[in-house]
C-alpha positions as protocol buffer text, in pm:
chain_id: "A"
residue {
  index: 1
  type: MET
  ca { x: 2882 y: -1414 z: -2753 }
}
residue {
  index: 2
  type: ALA
  ca { x: 2593 y: -1645 z: -2837 }
}
residue {
  index: 3
  type: GLY
  ca { x: 2372 y: -1618 z: -2531 }
}
residue {
  index: 4
  type: ARG
  ca { x: 2036 y: -1627 z: -2706 }
}
residue {
  index: 5
  type: ILE
  ca { x: 2137 y: -1913 z: -2936 }
}
residue {
  index: 6
  type: PHE
  ca { x: 2277 y: -2115 z: -2646 }
}
residue {
  index: 7
  type: MET
  ca { x: 1979 y: -2063 z: -2416 }
}
residue {
  index: 8
  type: ASP
  ca { x: 1738 y: -2147 z: -2699 }
}
residue {
  index: 9
  type: MET
  ca { x: 1915 y: -2482 z: -2736 }
}
residue {
  index: 10
  type: VAL
  ca { x: 1893 y: -2546 z: -2361 }
}
residue {
  index: 11
  type: LYS
  ca { x: 1517 y: -2487 z: -2373 }
}
residue {
  index: 12
  type: GLN
  ca { x: 1472 y: -2686 z: -2694 }
}
residue {
  index: 13
  type: HIS
  ca { x: 1633 y: -2996 z: -2543 }
}
residue {
  index: 14
  type: GLY
  ca { x: 1497 y: -2956 z: -2190 }
}
residue {
  index: 15
  type: ALA
  ca { x: 1848 y: -2951 z: -2046 }
}
residue {
  index: 16
  type: THR
  ca { x: 1939 y: -2864 z: -1689 }
}
residue {
  index: 17
  type: LEU
  ca { x: 2205 y: -2593 z: -1698 }
}
residue {
  index: 18
  type: LEU
  ca { x: 2437 y: -2576 z: -1397 }
}
residue {
  index: 19
  type: PRO
  ca { x: 2680 y: -2281 z: -1391 }
}
residue {
  index: 20
  type: ILE
  ca { x: 3039 y: -2352 z: -1287 }
}
residue {
  index: 21
  type: ASP
  ca { x: 3175 y: -1996 z: -1282 }
}
residue {
  index: 22
  type: SER
  ca { x: 3205 y: -1922 z: -909 }
}
residue {
  index: 23
  type: GLU
  ca { x: 2984 y: -1612 z: -916 }
}
residue {
  index: 24
  type: HIS
  ca { x: 2706 y: -1767 z: -1121 }
}
residue {
  index: 25
  type: ASN
  ca { x: 2722 y: -2087 z: -922 }
}
residue {
  index: 26
  type: ALA
  ca { x: 2682 y: -1875 z: -607 }
}
residue {
  index: 27
  type: ILE
  ca { x: 2378 y: -1704 z: -759 }
}
residue {
  index: 28
  type: HIS
  ca { x: 2234 y: -2042 z: -855 }
}
residue {
  index: 29
  type: GLN
  ca { x: 2278 y: -2161 z: -497 }
}
residue {
  index: 30
  type: SER
  ca { x: 2108 y: -1847 z: -362 }
}
residue {
  index: 31
  type: LEU
  ca { x: 1803 y: -1867 z: -590 }
}
residue {
  index: 32
  type: PRO
  ca { x: 1486 y: -2063 z: -506 }
}
residue {
  index: 33
  type: HIS
  ca { x: 1512 y: -2430 z: -602 }
}
residue {
  index: 34
  type: ASP
  ca { x: 1215 y: -2389 z: -836 }
}
residue {
  index: 35
  type: PHE
  ca { x: 1349 y: -2075 z: -1007 }
}
residue {
  index: 36
  type: ASP
  ca { x: 1198 y: -2058 z: -1355 }
}
residue {
  index: 37
  type: GLY
  ca { x: 1361 y: -1744 z: -1496 }
}
residue {
  index: 38
  type: ASN
  ca { x: 1099 y: -1508 z: -1354 }
}
residue {
  index: 39
  type: LEU
  ca { x: 1288 y: -1287 z: -1107 }
}
residue {
  index: 40
  type: ARG
  ca { x: 993 y: -1076 z: -1000 }
}
residue {
  index: 41
  type: GLY
  ca { x: 760 y: -1374 z: -985 }
}
residue {
  index: 42
  type: LYS
  ca { x: 995 y: -1541 z: -738 }
}
residue {
  index: 43
  type: GLY
  ca { x: 1024 y: -1230 z: -524 }
}
residue {
  index: 44
  type: ILE
  ca { x: 1373 y: -1134 z: -640 }
}
residue {
  index: 45
  type: ARG
  ca { x: 1474 y: -768 z: -662 }
}
residue {
  index: 46
  type: ARG
  ca { x: 1824 y: -801 z: -807 }
}
residue {
  index: 47
  type: ILE
  ca { x: 2140 y: -1004 z: -839 }
}
residue {
  index: 48
  type: LEU
  ca { x: 2452 y: -877 z: -660 }
}
residue {
  index: 49
  type: LEU
  ca { x: 2755 y: -996 z: -856 }
}
residue {
  index: 50
  type: THR
  ca { x: 3074 y: -969 z: -651 }
}
residue {
  index: 51
  type: ALA
  ca { x: 3416 y: -872 z: -788 }
}
residue {
  index: 52
  type: SER
  ca { x: 3757 y: -858 z: -625 }
}
residue {
  index: 53
  type: GLY
  ca { x: 3846 y: -529 z: -793 }
}
residue {
  index: 54
  type: GLY
  ca { x: 4173 y: -673 z: -922 }
}
residue {
  index: 55
  type: PRO
  ca { x: 4525 y: -549 z: -852 }
}
residue {
  index: 56
  type: PHE
  ca { x: 4458 y: -181 z: -932 }
}
residue {
  index: 57
  type: ARG
  ca { x: 4148 y: -122 z: -720 }
}
residue {
  index: 58
  type: THR
  ca { x: 4322 y: 147 z: -513 }
}
residue {
  index: 59
  type: ALA
  ca { x: 4604 y: 250 z: -748 }
}
residue {
  index: 60
  type: PRO
  ca { x: 4619 y: 621 z: -844 }
}
residue {
  index: 61
  type: LEU
  ca { x: 4442 y: 670 z: -1177 }
}
residue {
  index: 62
  type: ASP
  ca { x: 4740 y: 855 z: -1323 }
}
residue {
  index: 63
  type: SER
  ca { x: 4959 y: 550 z: -1260 }
}
residue {
  index: 64
  type: LEU
  ca { x: 4759 y: 314 z: -1481 }
}
residue {
  index: 65
  type: ASP
  ca { x: 4925 y: 431 z: -1805 }
}
residue {
  index: 66
  type: ASN
  ca { x: 5248 y: 269 z: -1684 }
}
residue {
  index: 67
  type: VAL
  ca { x: 5104 y: -66 z: -1577 }
}
residue {
  index: 68
  type: THR
  ca { x: 5304 y: -363 z: -1704 }
}
residue {
  index: 69
  type: PRO
  ca { x: 5166 y: -703 z: -1808 }
}
residue {
  index: 70
  type: GLU
  ca { x: 5341 y: -856 z: -1506 }
}
residue {
  index: 71
  type: GLN
  ca { x: 5161 y: -618 z: -1270 }
}
residue {
  index: 72
  type: ALA
  ca { x: 4825 y: -675 z: -1439 }
}
residue {
  index: 73
  type: CYS
  ca { x: 4863 y: -1051 z: -1408 }
}
residue {
  index: 74
  type: ALA
  ca { x: 4937 y: -1040 z: -1034 }
}
residue {
  index: 75
  type: HIS
  ca { x: 4585 y: -1102 z: -904 }
}
residue {
  index: 76
  type: PRO
  ca { x: 4552 y: -1064 z: -525 }
}
residue {
  index: 77
  type: ASN
  ca { x: 4320 y: -1363 z: -466 }
}
residue {
  index: 78
  type: TRP
  ca { x: 4306 y: -1600 z: -763 }
}
residue {
  index: 79
  type: ASP
  ca { x: 4578 y: -1786 z: -956 }
}
residue {
  index: 80
  type: MET
  ca { x: 4462 y: -1749 z: -1317 }
}
residue {
  index: 81
  type: GLY
  ca { x: 4596 y: -1736 z: -1671 }
}
residue {
  index: 82
  type: ARG
  ca { x: 4735 y: -1415 z: -1818 }
}
residue {
  index: 83
  type: LYS
  ca { x: 4434 y: -1320 z: -2027 }
}
residue {
  index: 84
  type: ILE
  ca { x: 4172 y: -1360 z: -1755 }
}
residue {
  index: 85
  type: SER
  ca { x: 4405 y: -1187 z: -1508 }
}
residue {
  index: 86
  type: VAL
  ca { x: 4415 y: -879 z: -1732 }
}
residue {
  index: 87
  type: ASP
  ca { x: 4036 y: -900 z: -1768 }
}
residue {
  index: 88
  type: SER
  ca { x: 4013 y: -896 z: -1389 }
}
residue {
  index: 89
  type: ALA
  ca { x: 4242 y: -592 z: -1374 }
}
residue {
  index: 90
  type: THR
  ca { x: 4017 y: -402 z: -1618 }
}
residue {
  index: 91
  type: MET
  ca { x: 3701 y: -562 z: -1473 }
}
residue {
  index: 92
  type: MET
  ca { x: 3603 y: -673 z: -1822 }
}
residue {
  index: 93
  type: ASN
  ca { x: 3571 y: -1018 z: -1670 }
}
residue {
  index: 94
  type: LYS
  ca { x: 3294 y: -883 z: -1450 }
}
residue {
  index: 95
  type: GLY
  ca { x: 3129 y: -712 z: -1745 }
}
residue {
  index: 96
  type: LEU
  ca { x: 3123 y: -1042 z: -1932 }
}
residue {
  index: 97
  type: GLU
  ca { x: 2980 y: -1206 z: -1620 }
}
residue {
  index: 98
  type: VAL
  ca { x: 2701 y: -945 z: -1610 }
}
residue {
  index: 99
  type: ILE
  ca { x: 2614 y: -1049 z: -1967 }
}
residue {
  index: 100
  type: GLU
  ca { x: 2635 y: -1414 z: -1863 }
}
residue {
  index: 101
  type: ALA
  ca { x: 2404 y: -1351 z: -1567 }
}
residue {
  index: 102
  type: HIS
  ca { x: 2153 y: -1184 z: -1799 }
}
residue {
  index: 103
  type: TRP
  ca { x: 2124 y: -1500 z: -2007 }
}
residue {
  index: 104
  type: LEU
  ca { x: 2151 y: -1757 z: -1728 }
}
residue {
  index: 105
  type: PHE
  ca { x: 1894 y: -1595 z: -1499 }
}
residue {
  index: 106
  type: ASN
  ca { x: 1684 y: -1383 z: -1738 }
}
residue {
  index: 107
  type: ALA
  ca { x: 1799 y: -1068 z: -1557 }
}
residue {
  index: 108
  type: ALA
  ca { x: 1775 y: -722 z: -1711 }
}
residue {
  index: 109
  type: PRO
  ca { x: 2093 y: -508 z: -1695 }
}
residue {
  index: 110
  type: GLU
  ca { x: 1944 y: -290 z: -1422 }
}
residue {
  index: 111
  type: ASN
  ca { x: 1879 y: -602 z: -1211 }
}
residue {
  index: 112
  type: VAL
  ca { x: 2246 y: -703 z: -1202 }
}
residue {
  index: 113
  type: GLN
  ca { x: 2457 y: -489 z: -967 }
}
residue {
  index: 114
  type: VAL
  ca { x: 2834 y: -538 z: -951 }
}
residue {
  index: 115
  type: VAL
  ca { x: 2972 y: -512 z: -597 }
}
residue {
  index: 116
  type: ILE
  ca { x: 3346 y: -492 z: -534 }
}
residue {
  index: 117
  type: HIS
  ca { x: 3432 y: -725 z: -247 }
}
residue {
  index: 118
  type: PRO
  ca { x: 3812 y: -746 z: -210 }
}
residue {
  index: 119
  type: GLN
  ca { x: 3820 y: -1053 z: 17 }
}
residue {
  index: 120
  type: SER
  ca { x: 3651 y: -1278 z: -245 }
}
residue {
  index: 121
  type: VAL
  ca { x: 3474 y: -1467 z: 34 }
}
residue {
  index: 122
  type: ILE
  ca { x: 3119 y: -1386 z: -76 }
}
residue {
  index: 123
  type: HIS
  ca { x: 3098 y: -1518 z: -430 }
}
residue {
  index: 124
  type: SER
  ca { x: 2767 y: -1346 z: -511 }
}
residue {
  index: 125
  type: MET
  ca { x: 2429 y: -1262 z: -359 }
}
residue {
  index: 126
  type: VAL
  ca { x: 2060 y: -1248 z: -442 }
}
residue {
  index: 127
  type: GLU
  ca { x: 1841 y: -971 z: -297 }
}
residue {
  index: 128
  type: TYR
  ca { x: 1471 y: -1044 z: -241 }
}
residue {
  index: 129
  type: ILE
  ca { x: 1183 y: -796 z: -233 }
}
residue {
  index: 130
  type: ASP
  ca { x: 1131 y: -848 z: 140 }
}
residue {
  index: 131
  type: GLY
  ca { x: 1479 y: -708 z: 210 }
}
residue {
  index: 132
  type: SER
  ca { x: 1650 y: -1044 z: 256 }
}
residue {
  index: 133
  type: VAL
  ca { x: 1989 y: -1094 z: 89 }
}
residue {
  index: 134
  type: LEU
  ca { x: 2107 y: -1452 z: 46 }
}
residue {
  index: 135
  type: ALA
  ca { x: 2479 y: -1503 z: -13 }
}
residue {
  index: 136
  type: GLN
  ca { x: 2706 y: -1798 z: -87 }
}
residue {
  index: 137
  type: LEU
  ca { x: 3036 y: -1779 z: 104 }
}
residue {
  index: 138
  type: GLY
  ca { x: 3347 y: -1992 z: 94 }
}
residue {
  index: 139
  type: ASN
  ca { x: 3721 y: -1992 z: 42 }
}
residue {
  index: 140
  type: PRO
  ca { x: 3817 y: -1878 z: -310 }
}
residue {
  index: 141
  type: ASP
  ca { x: 3860 y: -2227 z: -459 }
}
residue {
  index: 142
  type: MET
  ca { x: 3703 y: -2344 z: -784 }
}
residue {
  index: 143
  type: ARG
  ca { x: 3662 y: -2696 z: -646 }
}
residue {
  index: 144
  type: THR
  ca { x: 3354 y: -2575 z: -457 }
}
residue {
  index: 145
  type: PRO
  ca { x: 3139 y: -2477 z: -759 }
}
residue {
  index: 146
  type: ILE
  ca { x: 3268 y: -2778 z: -953 }
}
residue {
  index: 147
  type: ALA
  ca { x: 3168 y: -3013 z: -671 }
}
residue {
  index: 148
  type: HIS
  ca { x: 2829 y: -2842 z: -640 }
}
residue {
  index: 149
  type: ALA
  ca { x: 2755 y: -2904 z: -1007 }
}
residue {
  index: 150
  type: MET
  ca { x: 2890 y: -3260 z: -1003 }
}
residue {
  index: 151
  type: GLY
  ca { x: 2682 y: -3358 z: -701 }
}
residue {
  index: 152
  type: TYR
  ca { x: 2369 y: -3154 z: -775 }
}
residue {
  index: 153
  type: PRO
  ca { x: 2115 y: -3165 z: -622 }
}
residue {
  index: 154
  type: GLU
  ca { x: 2311 y: -3338 z: -344 }
}
residue {
  index: 155
  type: ARG
  ca { x: 2629 y: -3214 z: -176 }
}
residue {
  index: 156
  type: ILE
  ca { x: 2962 y: -3396 z: -208 }
}
residue {
  index: 157
  type: GLU
  ca { x: 3308 y: -3347 z: -59 }
}
residue {
  index: 158
  type: SER
  ca { x: 3523 y: -3104 z: -258 }
}
residue {
  index: 159
  type: GLY
  ca { x: 3848 y: -3108 z: -63 }
}
residue {
  index: 160
  type: VAL
  ca { x: 3814 y: -2735 z: 8 }
}
residue {
  index: 161
  type: SER
  ca { x: 3913 y: -2628 z: 360 }
}
residue {
  index: 162
  type: SER
  ca { x: 3648 y: -2480 z: 588 }
}
residue {
  index: 163
  type: LEU
  ca { x: 3606 y: -2103 z: 586 }
}
residue {
  index: 164
  type: ASN
  ca { x: 3750 y: -1958 z: 906 }
}
residue {
  index: 165
  type: MET
  ca { x: 3530 y: -1658 z: 979 }
}
residue {
  index: 166
  type: PHE
  ca { x: 3761 y: -1547 z: 1259 }
}
residue {
  index: 167
  type: GLU
  ca { x: 4053 y: -1522 z: 1016 }
}
residue {
  index: 168
  type: VAL
  ca { x: 3837 y: -1337 z: 766 }
}
residue {
  index: 169
  type: ALA
  ca { x: 3740 y: -1094 z: 1045 }
}
residue {
  index: 170
  type: HIS
  ca { x: 3564 y: -840 z: 821 }
}
residue {
  index: 171
  type: LEU
  ca { x: 3404 y: -807 z: 478 }
}
residue {
  index: 172
  type: ASP
  ca { x: 3436 y: -492 z: 267 }
}
residue {
  index: 173
  type: PHE
  ca { x: 3211 y: -371 z: -16 }
}
residue {
  index: 174
  type: GLU
  ca { x: 3260 y: -90 z: -268 }
}
residue {
  index: 175
  type: LYS
  ca { x: 3069 y: 48 z: -564 }
}
residue {
  index: 176
  type: PRO
  ca { x: 3267 y: 13 z: -889 }
}
residue {
  index: 177
  type: ASP
  ca { x: 3398 y: 336 z: -1041 }
}
residue {
  index: 178
  type: PHE
  ca { x: 3341 y: 354 z: -1418 }
}
residue {
  index: 179
  type: GLU
  ca { x: 3625 y: 604 z: -1452 }
}
residue {
  index: 180
  type: ARG
  ca { x: 3866 y: 349 z: -1307 }
}
residue {
  index: 181
  type: PHE
  ca { x: 3696 y: 56 z: -1483 }
}
residue {
  index: 182
  type: PRO
  ca { x: 3564 y: 182 z: -1821 }
}
residue {
  index: 183
  type: CYS
  ca { x: 3552 y: -174 z: -1956 }
}
residue {
  index: 184
  type: LEU
  ca { x: 3271 y: -251 z: -1711 }
}
residue {
  index: 185
  type: ARG
  ca { x: 3076 y: 48 z: -1845 }
}
residue {
  index: 186
  type: LEU
  ca { x: 3128 y: -76 z: -2202 }
}
residue {
  index: 187
  type: ALA
  ca { x: 3001 y: -422 z: -2109 }
}
residue {
  index: 188
  type: TYR
  ca { x: 2679 y: -278 z: -1966 }
}
residue {
  index: 189
  type: ARG
  ca { x: 2640 y: -72 z: -2284 }
}
residue {
  index: 190
  type: ALA
  ca { x: 2687 y: -381 z: -2500 }
}
residue {
  index: 191
  type: LEU
  ca { x: 2424 y: -570 z: -2301 }
}
residue {
  index: 192
  type: GLU
  ca { x: 2179 y: -281 z: -2317 }
}
residue {
  index: 193
  type: THR
  ca { x: 2233 y: -251 z: -2695 }
}
residue {
  index: 194
  type: GLY
  ca { x: 2187 y: -625 z: -2737 }
}
residue {
  index: 195
  type: ASP
  ca { x: 2196 y: -828 z: -3058 }
}
residue {
  index: 196
  type: ASN
  ca { x: 2557 y: -871 z: -3176 }
}
residue {
  index: 197
  type: MET
  ca { x: 2715 y: -608 z: -2951 }
}
residue {
  index: 198
  type: PRO
  ca { x: 2826 y: -843 z: -2670 }
}
residue {
  index: 199
  type: ALA
  ca { x: 3004 y: -1055 z: -2933 }
}
residue {
  index: 200
  type: VAL
  ca { x: 3168 y: -740 z: -3072 }
}
residue {
  index: 201
  type: LEU
  ca { x: 3273 y: -640 z: -2720 }
}
residue {
  index: 202
  type: ASN
  ca { x: 3426 y: -980 z: -2651 }
}
residue {
  index: 203
  type: ALA
  ca { x: 3617 y: -997 z: -2981 }
}
residue {
  index: 204
  type: ALA
  ca { x: 3758 y: -647 z: -2945 }
}
residue {
  index: 205
  type: ASN
  ca { x: 3864 y: -723 z: -2589 }
}
residue {
  index: 206
  type: GLU
  ca { x: 4045 y: -1038 z: -2702 }
}
residue {
  index: 207
  type: VAL
  ca { x: 4257 y: -834 z: -2944 }
}
residue {
  index: 208
  type: ALA
  ca { x: 4306 y: -548 z: -2697 }
}
residue {
  index: 209
  type: VAL
  ca { x: 4431 y: -775 z: -2418 }
}
residue {
  index: 210
  type: GLU
  ca { x: 4659 y: -964 z: -2657 }
}
residue {
  index: 211
  type: SER
  ca { x: 4802 y: -632 z: -2778 }
}
residue {
  index: 212
  type: PHE
  ca { x: 4864 y: -517 z: -2420 }
}
residue {
  index: 213
  type: LEU
  ca { x: 5033 y: -845 z: -2324 }
}
residue {
  index: 214
  type: GLU
  ca { x: 5257 y: -808 z: -2630 }
}
residue {
  index: 215
  type: ARG
  ca { x: 5338 y: -451 z: -2513 }
}
residue {
  index: 216
  type: LYS
  ca { x: 5193 y: -293 z: -2827 }
}
residue {
  index: 217
  type: ILE
  ca { x: 4949 y: -69 z: -2636 }
}
residue {
  index: 218
  type: PRO
  ca { x: 4936 y: 64 z: -2280 }
}
residue {
  index: 219
  type: PHE
  ca { x: 4694 y: -78 z: -2025 }
}
residue {
  index: 220
  type: THR
  ca { x: 4469 y: 229 z: -2048 }
}
residue {
  index: 221
  type: ALA
  ca { x: 4430 y: 185 z: -2426 }
}
residue {
  index: 222
  type: ILE
  ca { x: 4238 y: -142 z: -2384 }
}
residue {
  index: 223
  type: PRO
  ca { x: 3896 y: 26 z: -2339 }
}
residue {
  index: 224
  type: GLY
  ca { x: 3979 y: 274 z: -2617 }
}
residue {
  index: 225
  type: MET
  ca { x: 4021 y: -4 z: -2869 }
}
residue {
  index: 226
  type: ILE
  ca { x: 3704 y: -178 z: -2753 }
}
residue {
  index: 227
  type: GLU
  ca { x: 3494 y: 138 z: -2769 }
}
residue {
  index: 228
  type: HIS
  ca { x: 3625 y: 221 z: -3118 }
}
residue {
  index: 229
  type: VAL
  ca { x: 3522 y: -123 z: -3245 }
}
residue {
  index: 230
  type: MET
  ca { x: 3179 y: -99 z: -3082 }
}
residue {
  index: 231
  type: LEU
  ca { x: 3114 y: 245 z: -3231 }
}
residue {
  index: 232
  type: ASN
  ca { x: 3215 y: 125 z: -3577 }
}
residue {
  index: 233
  type: SER
  ca { x: 3016 y: -199 z: -3577 }
}
residue {
  index: 234
  type: GLU
  ca { x: 2666 y: -217 z: -3721 }
}
residue {
  index: 235
  type: GLN
  ca { x: 2400 y: -365 z: -3496 }
}
residue {
  index: 236
  type: GLU
  ca { x: 2247 y: -689 z: -3622 }
}
residue {
  index: 237
  type: THR
  ca { x: 2057 y: -987 z: -3488 }
}
residue {
  index: 238
  type: MET
  ca { x: 2242 y: -1318 z: -3489 }
}
residue {
  index: 239
  type: HIS
  ca { x: 2038 y: -1628 z: -3568 }
}
residue {
  index: 240
  type: LYS
  ca { x: 2297 y: -1905 z: -3590 }
}
residue {
  index: 241
  type: LEU
  ca { x: 2652 y: -1986 z: -3486 }
}
residue {
  index: 242
  type: SER
  ca { x: 2794 y: -1887 z: -3824 }
}
residue {
  index: 243
  type: ASP
  ca { x: 2659 y: -1534 z: -3762 }
}
residue {
  index: 244
  type: VAL
  ca { x: 2844 y: -1521 z: -3430 }
}
residue {
  index: 245
  type: LEU
  ca { x: 3171 y: -1633 z: -3590 }
}
residue {
  index: 246
  type: ARG
  ca { x: 3136 y: -1376 z: -3868 }
}
residue {
  index: 247
  type: VAL
  ca { x: 3066 y: -1094 z: -3622 }
}
residue {
  index: 248
  type: ASP
  ca { x: 3360 y: -1205 z: -3412 }
}
residue {
  index: 249
  type: GLN
  ca { x: 3597 y: -1205 z: -3712 }
}
residue {
  index: 250
  type: THR
  ca { x: 3479 y: -864 z: -3835 }
}
residue {
  index: 251
  type: ALA
  ca { x: 3524 y: -709 z: -3491 }
}
residue {
  index: 252
  type: ARG
  ca { x: 3876 y: -852 z: -3463 }
}
residue {
  index: 253
  type: GLU
  ca { x: 3965 y: -704 z: -3800 }
}
residue {
  index: 254
  type: LEU
  ca { x: 3837 y: -362 z: -3691 }
}
residue {
  index: 255
  type: ALA
  ca { x: 4043 y: -388 z: -3373 }
}
residue {
  index: 256
  type: ARG
  ca { x: 4360 y: -475 z: -3565 }
}
residue {
  index: 257
  type: GLU
  ca { x: 4298 y: -187 z: -3805 }
}
residue {
  index: 258
  type: TRP
  ca { x: 4273 y: 49 z: -3506 }
}
residue {
  index: 259
  type: LEU
  ca { x: 4593 y: -99 z: -3366 }
}
residue {
  index: 260
  type: CYS
  ca { x: 4778 y: -13 z: -3687 }
}
residue {
  index: 261
  type: THR
  ca { x: 4681 y: 353 z: -3649 }
}
residue {
  index: 262
  type: VAL
  ca { x: 4824 y: 385 z: -3298 }
}
residue {
  index: 263
  type: THR
  ca { x: 5142 y: 177 z: -3321 }
}
């Protein structure tokens, strides 16, 4: 929502920013130790942001209209709250992580590629211009990125069990389908538009997911609400936190107005 404002404060105060989100922590671990925000200057071609694909990765598209909140919250790999579980099912969570990666690592939208990886063993990768791809692997357990940040730059025990590569056996990768995951497409559009649009996207998604969990709209209406709000929001540059809060509130009101027309 406030990426530019937040990163400006980090620079202003000379802070060291250590990402905890498992994907961004994996990227951080795969970048050069002296990474200064210049991808090309450090020989980096792109960031490969992994995603599980959620519970509906292989479900027939015509079945998604009938998805229930209980089904959407049944994530195959992670035990999460209801809201983030729905975001994983729509892949909006990954869209928001693309925006996060843009700000954390100064990466243009075209330099962040989402890769569906159902096993959730590779938490993300960094591709270098010489063809090398560095990846951070481990069991899907948030104690690993938390321990990495707490001990940085040293390593400390996290209590996470060792990854058994023989049990994993194989790793699968798929390209995300924007027809199946329109929320991911909308997130890329918001990032490419810039300014207040990521905040608009986030606010509209908050209302859309809440409406779905309350059974007011079907699962497939979530991206429809978000796109309506984005199309009806004026683009503007946000300079301070009060601007972000105002944009957020206005977008939520637009989403609720749309909800009244369809329920």
